[in-house]
MIBARO-52593 format. One line per 2 residues: number of its first residue (from 1); their letters; for each residue x, y, z of C-alpha. Coordinates in nm, 2 decimals, always signed. Each point is the difference from the previous one (the first is absolute). Last residue first. Layout:
N
NUM	a	X Y Z; ... .
***
This chain:
246
246	xx	-8.60 -2.07 +2.60; -0.18 +0.33 +0.03 .
244	xx	+0.20 +0.29 -0.13; +0.12 +0.31 +0.20 .
242	xx	-0.11 +0.36 -0.02; -0.14 +0.03 +0.35 .
240	xx	-0.35 -0.01 -0.15; +0.09 -0.33 -0.16 .
238	xx	+0.11 -0.16 +0.33; -0.28 +0.14 +0.20 .
236	xx	-0.27 -0.10 -0.25; +0.14 -0.36 +0.00 .
234	xx	+0.00 -0.01 +0.38; -0.35 +0.15 +0.01 .
232	xx	-0.13 -0.27 -0.23; +0.15 -0.28 +0.21 .
230	xx	-0.15 +0.16 +0.31; -0.35 +0.00 -0.16 .
228	xx	+0.02 -0.37 -0.10; -0.23 -0.12 -0.28 .
226	xx	-0.12 -0.35 +0.05; -0.22 -0.17 -0.26 .
224	xx	+0.20 -0.19 -0.10; +0.30 -0.15 +0.18 .
222	xx	+0.36 +0.12 -0.04; -0.03 +0.27 +0.26 .
220	xx	-0.13 -0.27 +0.24; +0.35 -0.15 +0.04 .
218	xx	-0.03 -0.09 +0.36; +0.25 +0.24 +0.18 .
216	xx	-0.06 +0.28 -0.25; -0.38 -0.03 +0.03 .
214	xx	+0.01 -0.02 +0.38; +0.20 +0.32 +0.02 .
212	xx	-0.24 +0.16 -0.25; -0.28 -0.10 +0.23 .
210	xx	+0.17 +0.21 +0.27; +0.01 +0.27 -0.27 .
208	xx	-0.38 +0.01 -0.01; -0.19 +0.04 -0.32 .
206	xx	+0.07 -0.33 -0.16; -0.22 +0.07 -0.30 .
204	xx	-0.20 -0.28 -0.15; -0.05 +0.05 -0.37 .
202	xx	-0.29 -0.09 -0.23; -0.24 -0.01 +0.29 .
200	xx	-0.33 -0.14 -0.10; -0.15 -0.14 +0.32 .
198	xx	+0.17 -0.34 -0.07; +0.33 +0.20 -0.01 .
196	xx	-0.08 +0.13 +0.35; -0.05 -0.36 +0.11 .
194	xx	+0.33 -0.11 -0.15; +0.17 +0.29 +0.19 .
192	xx	-0.13 -0.12 +0.33; +0.13 -0.35 -0.07 .
190	xx	+0.34 +0.12 -0.12; +0.04 +0.22 +0.30 .
188	xx	-0.07 -0.28 +0.24; +0.24 -0.22 -0.20 .
186	xx	+0.28 +0.25 +0.06; -0.01 -0.06 +0.37 .
184	xx	+0.27 +0.23 +0.14; +0.28 -0.11 +0.24 .
182	xx	+0.02 +0.20 +0.32; +0.17 +0.34 +0.06 .
180	xx	-0.31 +0.14 +0.17; -0.05 +0.25 -0.28 .
178	xx	+0.00 -0.28 -0.25; -0.20 -0.26 +0.19 .
176	xx	-0.26 +0.12 +0.25; -0.04 +0.35 -0.16 .
174	xx	+0.01 -0.04 -0.37; -0.08 -0.37 -0.05 .
172	xx	-0.27 +0.02 +0.27; -0.15 +0.31 -0.16 .
170	xx	-0.03 -0.18 -0.33; -0.19 -0.29 +0.17 .
168	xx	-0.22 +0.25 +0.18; -0.07 +0.17 -0.34 .
166	xx	-0.11 -0.35 -0.12; -0.26 -0.03 +0.27 .
164	xx	-0.13 +0.35 -0.05; -0.03 -0.02 -0.38 .
162	xx	+0.31 +0.08 -0.20; +0.01 +0.33 -0.19 .
160	xx	-0.12 +0.08 -0.35; +0.13 +0.31 -0.18 .
158	xx	-0.18 +0.14 -0.31; +0.17 +0.15 -0.30 .
156	xx	-0.13 +0.31 -0.19; +0.34 +0.16 -0.02 .
154	xx	-0.05 +0.26 +0.28; -0.17 -0.29 +0.19 .
152	xx	+0.34 -0.17 +0.03; +0.15 +0.28 +0.20 .
150	xx	-0.32 +0.05 +0.21; -0.03 -0.37 +0.08 .
148	xx	+0.37 -0.03 +0.07; -0.01 +0.27 +0.27 .
146	xx	-0.32 -0.14 +0.14; +0.10 +0.08 +0.36 .
144	xx	-0.20 -0.31 +0.11; +0.20 -0.24 -0.21 .
142	xx	+0.33 +0.16 +0.10; -0.10 -0.02 +0.37 .
140	xx	-0.12 -0.36 -0.03; +0.35 -0.07 -0.12 .
138	xx	+0.04 -0.11 -0.36; -0.10 -0.26 -0.26 .
136	xx	-0.18 +0.19 -0.27; -0.18 -0.16 -0.30 .
134	xx	-0.02 +0.19 -0.33; -0.29 +0.06 -0.23 .
132	xx	-0.05 +0.15 -0.35; +0.34 -0.07 -0.17 .
130	xx	+0.00 +0.05 -0.37; +0.37 +0.07 -0.02 .
128	xx	+0.10 -0.28 +0.24; +0.37 +0.02 +0.09 .
126	xx	+0.02 +0.37 -0.08; -0.31 +0.08 +0.20 .
124	xx	+0.14 -0.19 +0.30; +0.33 +0.17 -0.03 .
122	xx	-0.15 +0.35 -0.01; -0.21 -0.08 +0.31 .
120	xx	+0.31 -0.12 +0.18; +0.19 +0.31 -0.09 .
118	xx	-0.28 +0.22 +0.13; -0.04 -0.19 +0.33 .
116	xx	+0.37 -0.01 +0.08; +0.01 +0.37 -0.04 .
114	xx	+0.32 +0.18 -0.11; +0.03 +0.33 +0.19 .
112	xx	+0.17 +0.29 -0.17; +0.20 +0.26 +0.21 .
110	xx	-0.20 +0.29 +0.14; -0.07 -0.14 +0.34 .
108	xx	-0.25 +0.02 +0.30; -0.32 +0.03 -0.20 .
106	xx	+0.09 -0.31 -0.20; +0.04 -0.20 +0.32 .
104	xx	-0.33 +0.12 +0.14; -0.16 -0.09 -0.34 .
102	xx	+0.14 -0.35 +0.01; -0.16 -0.09 +0.33 .
100	xx	-0.21 -0.29 -0.13; +0.33 -0.10 -0.17 .
98	xx	+0.11 -0.14 +0.34; -0.22 -0.30 -0.07 .
96	xx	+0.21 -0.09 -0.30; +0.34 +0.01 +0.15 .
94	xx	+0.33 +0.03 -0.19; +0.01 +0.38 +0.01 .
92	xx	+0.19 +0.17 -0.28; +0.15 +0.35 -0.01 .
90	xx	+0.18 +0.20 -0.27; +0.35 +0.16 -0.05 .
88	xx	+0.10 -0.01 +0.36; +0.18 +0.30 +0.16 .
86	xx	+0.02 -0.08 +0.37; -0.26 +0.26 +0.05 .
84	xx	-0.24 -0.20 -0.22; +0.06 -0.30 +0.22 .
82	xx	-0.09 +0.19 +0.31; -0.31 +0.14 -0.17 .
80	xx	-0.12 -0.35 -0.09; +0.06 -0.11 +0.36 .
78	xx	-0.20 +0.30 +0.12; -0.29 -0.09 -0.24 .
76	xx	+0.01 -0.36 +0.11; -0.03 +0.11 +0.36 .
74	xx	-0.28 +0.25 -0.08; -0.20 -0.28 -0.17 .
72	xx	+0.05 -0.28 +0.26; -0.29 +0.13 +0.21 .
70	xx	-0.03 -0.16 +0.35; -0.38 +0.00 +0.04 .
68	xx	-0.01 -0.38 -0.01; -0.26 -0.26 -0.09 .
66	xx	-0.16 +0.23 -0.26; +0.06 -0.23 -0.29 .
64	xx	+0.24 +0.24 -0.17; +0.18 +0.05 +0.33 .
62	xx	+0.04 -0.37 +0.08; +0.11 -0.07 -0.36 .
60	xx	+0.28 +0.26 +0.01; +0.16 -0.11 +0.33 .
58	xx	+0.19 +0.29 +0.15; +0.36 +0.06 -0.13 .
56	xx	+0.23 -0.19 +0.23; +0.18 -0.18 -0.29 .
54	xx	+0.16 +0.31 -0.15; +0.24 -0.15 -0.25 .
52	xx	+0.11 +0.33 -0.16; +0.18 -0.12 -0.30 .
50	xx	+0.23 +0.21 -0.23; +0.06 -0.17 -0.33 .
48	xx	+0.26 +0.00 -0.27; -0.09 -0.24 -0.28 .
46	xx	+0.26 -0.25 -0.12; +0.26 +0.05 -0.27 .
44	xx	+0.28 +0.09 +0.25; -0.02 -0.34 +0.17 .
42	xx	+0.09 -0.19 -0.32; -0.17 -0.18 -0.29 .
40	xx	-0.34 +0.16 +0.03; -0.34 -0.05 -0.16 .
38	xx	-0.20 +0.08 +0.31; -0.25 -0.28 +0.09 .
36	xx	+0.20 -0.16 +0.29; +0.10 +0.33 +0.16 .
34	xx	-0.35 +0.15 -0.02; -0.13 -0.34 +0.12 .
32	xx	+0.22 +0.01 +0.31; -0.11 +0.35 +0.09 .
30	xx	-0.37 -0.09 -0.03; +0.07 -0.32 +0.20 .
28	xx	+0.14 +0.21 +0.28; -0.29 +0.24 -0.01 .
26	xx	-0.24 -0.29 +0.01; +0.18 -0.13 +0.31 .
24	xx	-0.03 +0.34 +0.18; -0.37 +0.07 -0.07 .
22	xx	-0.06 +0.28 -0.06; +0.36 +0.05 +0.11 .
20	xx	+0.07 +0.21 -0.31; -0.05 +0.33 -0.17 .
18	xx	+0.27 -0.06 -0.26; +0.18 +0.30 -0.16 .
16	xx	+0.18 -0.05 -0.33; +0.35 +0.14 -0.01 .
14	xx	+0.10 +0.32 -0.17; +0.20 -0.07 -0.32 .
12	xx	+0.38 +0.01 +0.04; +0.22 +0.28 -0.11 .
10	xx	-0.02 +0.22 -0.31; -0.30 +0.11 -0.18 .
8	xx	-0.08 +0.04 -0.37; -0.21 -0.32 -0.01 .
6	xx	-0.05 -0.12 +0.36; +0.28 -0.21 +0.15 .
4	xx	+0.08 -0.36 +0.10; -0.22 -0.23 -0.20 .
2	xx	+0.08 +0.16 -0.34; -0.23 -0.07 -0.28 .
***
């Protein structure tokens, strides 16, 4: 398969559009992982991307939880439309909480949108074919939005989230450590995940791209039962763009 042009067409493929900045470090890690996981021997064999790193988008969790009336949805939709106007082939958004606003993004564009939630659900089901319950480590906004609950429920799979104390531990890793540019505590994530496994989770989804940053930095991707949403979006982006995963 050619990695530079569509069949029957001349010239380069359109680039992939990345709705970024949500958050900035997670977007940077997403781009890094796309480069690292693309099976390429030279620059010209990598994926072309156009990134809108819009860090000042209103806080997604604050809006979902009713702590703010500053709606990120219209901003994400405008960013998607700006990327479509640039001529992208399809869109990705390396932020789980922002997927609460997916319909607004879809209403703003005609190009395909590859959902981090959908690719993660598919990966979990592929890993454990008889999966009945998954654990979810994510922002309080993603947990409250139930985007993963609805996606997994369509396949008869239940989602279990941390209790209040453990959710605070997860929040601390996301907001006080990764987003604040401080070292993450992987043992906190391991301990919370172990308690979800004790409650019957066959897979524990890292459903926040800041947790993905911690996972890359501390080797959590190699540890069962973690399944990283950003890693799955990276792989889907590479293959959808016509390239091979390393």
